[in-house]
Jmol script that loads the backbone (N, CA, C; Angstrom):
load data "model"
ATOM      1  N   UNK A   1    -134.308  -8.461  20.944  1.00  0.00           N
ATOM      2  CA  UNK A   1    -135.350  -9.456  21.225  1.00  0.00           C
ATOM      3  C   UNK A   1    -136.697  -8.779  20.997  1.00  0.00           C
ATOM      4  N   UNK A   2    -137.537  -9.450  20.250  1.00  0.00           N
ATOM      5  CA  UNK A   2    -138.873  -8.921  20.005  1.00  0.00           C
ATOM      6  C   UNK A   2    -139.692  -8.903  21.261  1.00  0.00           C
ATOM      7  N   UNK A   3    -140.590  -7.949  21.363  1.00  0.00           N
ATOM      8  CA  UNK A   3    -141.403  -7.809  22.563  1.00  0.00           C
ATOM      9  C   UNK A   3    -142.183  -9.065  22.851  1.00  0.00           C
ATOM     10  N   UNK A   4    -142.687  -9.777  21.821  1.00  0.00           N
ATOM     11  CA  UNK A   4    -143.431 -10.998  22.007  1.00  0.00           C
ATOM     12  C   UNK A   4    -142.593 -12.086  22.633  1.00  0.00           C
ATOM     13  N   UNK A   5    -141.291 -12.194  22.176  1.00  0.00           N
ATOM     14  CA  UNK A   5    -140.402 -13.163  22.713  1.00  0.00           C
ATOM     15  C   UNK A   5    -140.081 -12.866  24.151  1.00  0.00           C
ATOM     16  N   UNK A   6    -139.877 -11.639  24.475  1.00  0.00           N
ATOM     17  CA  UNK A   6    -139.581 -11.233  25.845  1.00  0.00           C
ATOM     18  C   UNK A   6    -140.764 -11.525  26.744  1.00  0.00           C
ATOM     19  N   UNK A   7    -141.975 -11.234  26.285  1.00  0.00           N
ATOM     20  CA  UNK A   7    -143.201 -11.497  27.032  1.00  0.00           C
ATOM     21  C   UNK A   7    -143.342 -12.986  27.286  1.00  0.00           C
ATOM     22  N   UNK A   8    -143.058 -13.844  26.291  1.00  0.00           N
ATOM     23  CA  UNK A   8    -143.135 -15.264  26.450  1.00  0.00           C
ATOM     24  C   UNK A   8    -142.153 -15.742  27.491  1.00  0.00           C
ATOM     25  N   UNK A   9    -140.931 -15.213  27.454  1.00  0.00           N
ATOM     26  CA  UNK A   9    -139.876 -15.597  28.398  1.00  0.00           C
ATOM     27  C   UNK A   9    -140.322 -15.230  29.863  1.00  0.00           C
ATOM     28  N   UNK A  10    -140.880 -14.076  30.009  1.00  0.00           N
ATOM     29  CA  UNK A  10    -141.342 -13.648  31.341  1.00  0.00           C
ATOM     30  C   UNK A  10    -142.470 -14.531  31.815  1.00  0.00           C
ATOM     31  N   UNK A  11    -143.411 -14.813  30.907  1.00  0.00           N
ATOM     32  CA  UNK A  11    -144.548 -15.700  31.257  1.00  0.00           C
ATOM     33  C   UNK A  11    -144.050 -17.104  31.664  1.00  0.00           C
ATOM     34  N   UNK A  12    -143.110 -17.628  30.892  1.00  0.00           N
ATOM     35  CA  UNK A  12    -142.547 -18.936  31.206  1.00  0.00           C
ATOM     36  C   UNK A  12    -141.824 -18.934  32.552  1.00  0.00           C
ATOM     37  N   UNK A  13    -141.080 -17.865  32.827  1.00  0.00           N
ATOM     38  CA  UNK A  13    -140.379 -17.751  34.112  1.00  0.00           C
ATOM     39  C   UNK A  13    -141.387 -17.681  35.281  1.00  0.00           C
ATOM     40  N   UNK A  14    -142.450 -16.929  35.080  1.00  0.00           N
ATOM     41  CA  UNK A  14    -143.480 -16.809  36.154  1.00  0.00           C
ATOM     42  C   UNK A  14    -144.148 -18.184  36.374  1.00  0.00           C
ATOM     43  N   UNK A  15    -144.388 -18.910  35.289  1.00  0.00           N
ATOM     44  CA  UNK A  15    -145.026 -20.236  35.474  1.00  0.00           C
ATOM     45  C   UNK A  15    -144.044 -21.173  36.167  1.00  0.00           C
ATOM     46  N   UNK A  16    -142.788 -21.081  35.840  1.00  0.00           N
ATOM     47  CA  UNK A  16    -141.758 -21.897  36.525  1.00  0.00           C
ATOM     48  C   UNK A  16    -141.704 -21.598  38.022  1.00  0.00           C
ATOM     49  N   UNK A  17    -141.723 -20.310  38.306  1.00  0.00           N
ATOM     50  CA  UNK A  17    -141.763 -19.888  39.749  1.00  0.00           C
ATOM     51  C   UNK A  17    -142.986 -20.384  40.443  1.00  0.00           C
ATOM     52  N   UNK A  18    -144.126 -20.318  39.812  1.00  0.00           N
ATOM     53  CA  UNK A  18    -145.374 -20.826  40.376  1.00  0.00           C
ATOM     54  C   UNK A  18    -145.301 -22.278  40.677  1.00  0.00           C
ATOM     55  N   UNK A  19    -144.583 -23.022  39.836  1.00  0.00           N
ATOM     56  CA  UNK A  19    -144.401 -24.489  40.002  1.00  0.00           C
ATOM     57  C   UNK A  19    -143.276 -24.805  40.966  1.00  0.00           C
ATOM     58  N   UNK A  20    -142.595 -23.799  41.498  1.00  0.00           N
ATOM     59  CA  UNK A  20    -141.545 -24.014  42.432  1.00  0.00           C
ATOM     60  C   UNK A  20    -140.162 -24.265  41.797  1.00  0.00           C
ATOM     61  N   UNK A  21    -140.093 -24.090  40.497  1.00  0.00           N
ATOM     62  CA  UNK A  21    -138.847 -24.346  39.722  1.00  0.00           C
ATOM     63  C   UNK A  21    -138.020 -23.061  39.641  1.00  0.00           C
ATOM     64  N   UNK A  22    -137.401 -22.655  40.725  1.00  0.00           N
ATOM     65  CA  UNK A  22    -136.688 -21.371  40.726  1.00  0.00           C
ATOM     66  C   UNK A  22    -135.441 -21.412  39.857  1.00  0.00           C
ATOM     67  N   UNK A  23    -134.745 -22.529  39.801  1.00  0.00           N
ATOM     68  CA  UNK A  23    -133.522 -22.581  38.944  1.00  0.00           C
ATOM     69  C   UNK A  23    -133.934 -22.446  37.493  1.00  0.00           C
ATOM     70  N   UNK A  24    -134.970 -23.114  37.106  1.00  0.00           N
ATOM     71  CA  UNK A  24    -135.459 -23.039  35.690  1.00  0.00           C
ATOM     72  C   UNK A  24    -135.905 -21.608  35.352  1.00  0.00           C
ATOM     73  N   UNK A  25    -136.587 -20.995  36.292  1.00  0.00           N
ATOM     74  CA  UNK A  25    -137.007 -19.612  36.087  1.00  0.00           C
ATOM     75  C   UNK A  25    -135.824 -18.710  35.903  1.00  0.00           C
ATOM     76  N   UNK A  26    -134.774 -18.890  36.723  1.00  0.00           N
ATOM     77  CA  UNK A  26    -133.567 -18.087  36.586  1.00  0.00           C
ATOM     78  C   UNK A  26    -132.902 -18.326  35.232  1.00  0.00           C
ATOM     79  N   UNK A  27    -132.858 -19.553  34.783  1.00  0.00           N
ATOM     80  CA  UNK A  27    -132.247 -19.899  33.506  1.00  0.00           C
ATOM     81  C   UNK A  27    -132.990 -19.196  32.361  1.00  0.00           C
ATOM     82  N   UNK A  28    -134.313 -19.190  32.452  1.00  0.00           N
ATOM     83  CA  UNK A  28    -135.154 -18.527  31.436  1.00  0.00           C
ATOM     84  C   UNK A  28    -134.855 -17.026  31.400  1.00  0.00           C
ATOM     85  N   UNK A  29    -134.833 -16.422  32.587  1.00  0.00           N
ATOM     86  CA  UNK A  29    -134.606 -14.962  32.647  1.00  0.00           C
ATOM     87  C   UNK A  29    -133.179 -14.570  32.226  1.00  0.00           C
ATOM     88  N   UNK A  30    -132.226 -15.406  32.604  1.00  0.00           N
ATOM     89  CA  UNK A  30    -130.825 -15.098  32.186  1.00  0.00           C
ATOM     90  C   UNK A  30    -130.676 -15.244  30.703  1.00  0.00           C
ATOM     91  N   UNK A  31    -131.303 -16.216  30.120  1.00  0.00           N
ATOM     92  CA  UNK A  31    -131.282 -16.384  28.651  1.00  0.00           C
ATOM     93  C   UNK A  31    -131.940 -15.201  27.951  1.00  0.00           C
ATOM     94  N   UNK A  32    -133.072 -14.745  28.470  1.00  0.00           N
ATOM     95  CA  UNK A  32    -133.712 -13.580  27.904  1.00  0.00           C
ATOM     96  C   UNK A  32    -132.879 -12.358  27.989  1.00  0.00           C
ATOM     97  N   UNK A  33    -132.141 -12.192  29.101  1.00  0.00           N
ATOM     98  CA  UNK A  33    -131.272 -11.047  29.287  1.00  0.00           C
ATOM     99  C   UNK A  33    -130.143 -11.069  28.253  1.00  0.00           C
ATOM    100  N   UNK A  34    -129.580 -12.268  28.010  1.00  0.00           N
ATOM    101  CA  UNK A  34    -128.486 -12.408  27.013  1.00  0.00           C
ATOM    102  C   UNK A  34    -128.990 -12.074  25.603  1.00  0.00           C
ATOM    103  N   UNK A  35    -130.246 -12.379  25.327  1.00  0.00           N
ATOM    104  CA  UNK A  35    -130.787 -12.157  24.000  1.00  0.00           C
ATOM    105  C   UNK A  35    -131.378 -10.757  23.879  1.00  0.00           C
ATOM    106  N   UNK A  36    -131.238  -9.945  24.869  1.00  0.00           N
ATOM    107  CA  UNK A  36    -131.832  -8.607  24.888  1.00  0.00           C
ATOM    108  C   UNK A  36    -131.205  -7.664  23.861  1.00  0.00           C
ATOM    109  N   UNK A  37    -131.642  -6.415  23.912  1.00  0.00           N
ATOM    110  CA  UNK A  37    -131.185  -5.440  22.924  1.00  0.00           C
ATOM    111  C   UNK A  37    -129.695  -5.144  23.087  1.00  0.00           C
ATOM    112  N   UNK A  38    -129.080  -4.830  21.962  1.00  0.00           N
ATOM    113  CA  UNK A  38    -127.661  -4.455  22.006  1.00  0.00           C
ATOM    114  C   UNK A  38    -127.489  -2.980  22.078  1.00  0.00           C
ATOM    115  N   UNK A  39    -126.279  -2.562  22.287  1.00  0.00           N
ATOM    116  CA  UNK A  39    -126.001  -1.120  22.334  1.00  0.00           C
ATOM    117  C   UNK A  39    -126.388  -0.458  20.974  1.00  0.00           C
ATOM    118  N   UNK A  40    -126.864   0.689  21.072  1.00  0.00           N
ATOM    119  CA  UNK A  40    -127.314   1.399  19.829  1.00  0.00           C
ATOM    120  C   UNK A  40    -126.186   2.284  19.326  1.00  0.00           C
ATOM    121  N   UNK A  41    -125.927   2.233  18.061  1.00  0.00           N
ATOM    122  CA  UNK A  41    -124.767   2.874  17.446  1.00  0.00           C
ATOM    123  C   UNK A  41    -124.942   4.330  17.073  1.00  0.00           C
ATOM    124  N   UNK A  42    -126.161   4.774  16.893  1.00  0.00           N
ATOM    125  CA  UNK A  42    -126.376   6.092  16.368  1.00  0.00           C
ATOM    126  C   UNK A  42    -127.171   6.944  17.414  1.00  0.00           C
ATOM    127  N   UNK A  43    -126.680   8.112  17.751  1.00  0.00           N
ATOM    128  CA  UNK A  43    -127.368   8.988  18.710  1.00  0.00           C
ATOM    129  C   UNK A  43    -127.638  10.327  18.080  1.00  0.00           C
ATOM    130  N   UNK A  44    -128.785  10.904  18.442  1.00  0.00           N
ATOM    131  CA  UNK A  44    -129.161  12.219  17.985  1.00  0.00           C
ATOM    132  C   UNK A  44    -128.253  13.248  18.617  1.00  0.00           C
ATOM    133  N   UNK A  45    -127.713  14.172  17.822  1.00  0.00           N
ATOM    134  CA  UNK A  45    -126.819  15.183  18.375  1.00  0.00           C
ATOM    135  C   UNK A  45    -127.581  16.217  19.177  1.00  0.00           C
ATOM    136  N   UNK A  46    -128.876  16.358  18.973  1.00  0.00           N
ATOM    137  CA  UNK A  46    -129.658  17.342  19.693  1.00  0.00           C
ATOM    138  C   UNK A  46    -130.147  16.816  21.038  1.00  0.00           C
ATOM    139  N   UNK A  47    -130.748  15.637  21.051  1.00  0.00           N
ATOM    140  CA  UNK A  47    -131.382  15.129  22.305  1.00  0.00           C
ATOM    141  C   UNK A  47    -130.769  13.830  22.811  1.00  0.00           C
ATOM    142  N   UNK A  48    -129.777  13.317  22.144  1.00  0.00           N
ATOM    143  CA  UNK A  48    -129.056  12.101  22.539  1.00  0.00           C
ATOM    144  C   UNK A  48    -129.890  10.817  22.590  1.00  0.00           C
ATOM    145  N   UNK A  49    -131.019  10.775  21.914  1.00  0.00           N
ATOM    146  CA  UNK A  49    -131.806   9.559  21.812  1.00  0.00           C
ATOM    147  C   UNK A  49    -131.043   8.555  20.935  1.00  0.00           C
ATOM    148  N   UNK A  50    -130.861   7.320  21.420  1.00  0.00           N
ATOM    149  CA  UNK A  50    -130.073   6.342  20.649  1.00  0.00           C
ATOM    150  C   UNK A  50    -130.947   5.560  19.658  1.00  0.00           C
ATOM    151  N   UNK A  51    -130.352   5.158  18.524  1.00  0.00           N
ATOM    152  CA  UNK A  51    -131.027   4.397  17.497  1.00  0.00           C
ATOM    153  C   UNK A  51    -130.099   3.305  17.004  1.00  0.00           C
ATOM    154  N   UNK A  52    -130.705   2.202  16.529  1.00  0.00           N
ATOM    155  CA  UNK A  52    -129.930   1.079  16.024  1.00  0.00           C
ATOM    156  C   UNK A  52    -129.429   1.309  14.616  1.00  0.00           C
ATOM    157  N   UNK A  53    -130.191   2.029  13.793  1.00  0.00           N
ATOM    158  CA  UNK A  53    -129.842   2.217  12.373  1.00  0.00           C
ATOM    159  C   UNK A  53    -129.799   3.721  12.036  1.00  0.00           C
ATOM    160  N   UNK A  54    -128.918   4.064  11.070  1.00  0.00           N
ATOM    161  CA  UNK A  54    -128.786   5.433  10.654  1.00  0.00           C
ATOM    162  C   UNK A  54    -130.114   5.957  10.082  1.00  0.00           C
ATOM    163  N   UNK A  55    -130.865   5.135   9.390  1.00  0.00           N
ATOM    164  CA  UNK A  55    -132.144   5.557   8.874  1.00  0.00           C
ATOM    165  C   UNK A  55    -133.160   5.983   9.939  1.00  0.00           C
ATOM    166  N   UNK A  56    -133.122   5.244  11.062  1.00  0.00           N
ATOM    167  CA  UNK A  56    -133.999   5.627  12.190  1.00  0.00           C
ATOM    168  C   UNK A  56    -133.601   7.003  12.707  1.00  0.00           C
ATOM    169  N   UNK A  57    -132.316   7.219  12.819  1.00  0.00           N
ATOM    170  CA  UNK A  57    -131.862   8.529  13.292  1.00  0.00           C
ATOM    171  C   UNK A  57    -132.267   9.659  12.324  1.00  0.00           C
ATOM    172  N   UNK A  58    -132.087   9.410  11.040  1.00  0.00           N
ATOM    173  CA  UNK A  58    -132.425  10.422  10.021  1.00  0.00           C
ATOM    174  C   UNK A  58    -133.921  10.718  10.102  1.00  0.00           C
ATOM    175  N   UNK A  59    -134.731   9.690  10.238  1.00  0.00           N
ATOM    176  CA  UNK A  59    -136.220   9.912  10.332  1.00  0.00           C
ATOM    177  C   UNK A  59    -136.566  10.669  11.574  1.00  0.00           C
ATOM    178  N   UNK A  60    -135.908  10.340  12.690  1.00  0.00           N
ATOM    179  CA  UNK A  60    -136.143  11.061  13.937  1.00  0.00           C
ATOM    180  C   UNK A  60    -135.790  12.559  13.792  1.00  0.00           C
ATOM    181  N   UNK A  61    -134.643  12.820  13.221  1.00  0.00           N
ATOM    182  CA  UNK A  61    -134.217  14.189  13.064  1.00  0.00           C
ATOM    183  C   UNK A  61    -135.171  14.964  12.208  1.00  0.00           C
ATOM    184  N   UNK A  62    -135.629  14.362  11.116  1.00  0.00           N
ATOM    185  CA  UNK A  62    -136.620  15.026  10.219  1.00  0.00           C
ATOM    186  C   UNK A  62    -137.949  15.297  10.942  1.00  0.00           C
ATOM    187  N   UNK A  63    -138.418  14.356  11.693  1.00  0.00           N
ATOM    188  CA  UNK A  63    -139.733  14.493  12.313  1.00  0.00           C
ATOM    189  C   UNK A  63    -139.690  15.343  13.582  1.00  0.00           C
ATOM    190  N   UNK A  64    -138.694  15.149  14.451  1.00  0.00           N
ATOM    191  CA  UNK A  64    -138.671  15.828  15.735  1.00  0.00           C
ATOM    192  C   UNK A  64    -137.942  17.132  15.699  1.00  0.00           C
ATOM    193  N   UNK A  65    -136.869  17.220  14.949  1.00  0.00           N
ATOM    194  CA  UNK A  65    -136.047  18.415  14.925  1.00  0.00           C
ATOM    195  C   UNK A  65    -136.113  19.183  13.596  1.00  0.00           C
ATOM    196  N   UNK A  66    -137.085  18.889  12.799  1.00  0.00           N
ATOM    197  CA  UNK A  66    -137.267  19.548  11.505  1.00  0.00           C
ATOM    198  C   UNK A  66    -135.983  19.483  10.628  1.00  0.00           C
ATOM    199  N   UNK A  67    -135.224  18.378  10.770  1.00  0.00           N
ATOM    200  CA  UNK A  67    -134.035  18.189   9.934  1.00  0.00           C
ATOM    201  C   UNK A  67    -132.882  19.098  10.313  1.00  0.00           C
ATOM    202  N   UNK A  68    -132.851  19.732  11.468  1.00  0.00           N
ATOM    203  CA  UNK A  68    -131.840  20.699  11.829  1.00  0.00           C
ATOM    204  C   UNK A  68    -130.588  20.098  12.395  1.00  0.00           C
ATOM    205  N   UNK A  69    -130.616  18.808  12.791  1.00  0.00           N
ATOM    206  CA  UNK A  69    -129.399  18.209  13.317  1.00  0.00           C
ATOM    207  C   UNK A  69    -128.693  17.426  12.221  1.00  0.00           C
ATOM    208  N   UNK A  70    -127.399  17.319  12.312  1.00  0.00           N
ATOM    209  CA  UNK A  70    -126.649  16.532  11.357  1.00  0.00           C
ATOM    210  C   UNK A  70    -126.827  15.095  11.695  1.00  0.00           C
ATOM    211  N   UNK A  71    -127.227  14.296  10.684  1.00  0.00           N
ATOM    212  CA  UNK A  71    -127.447  12.868  10.959  1.00  0.00           C
ATOM    213  C   UNK A  71    -126.205  12.133  10.793  1.00  0.00           C
TER     214      UNK A  71
END
end "model"
wireframe off; spacefill off
backbone 0.3
color backbone group
């Protein structure tokens, strides 16, 4: 879920709470939770930082660990 979408969901839930619509606020938050980030498949062998794509891991290894970890 993009940060903007998450922010919009939180804002909508807060507005619903302010209006006394607690069930609607819960529905909004539960929906946002379901749409949240998924488990990340690639982890750095040196520091265990997780990444969604192999390219992100390779870039991390090059920048942070000077390419010394196996991607």
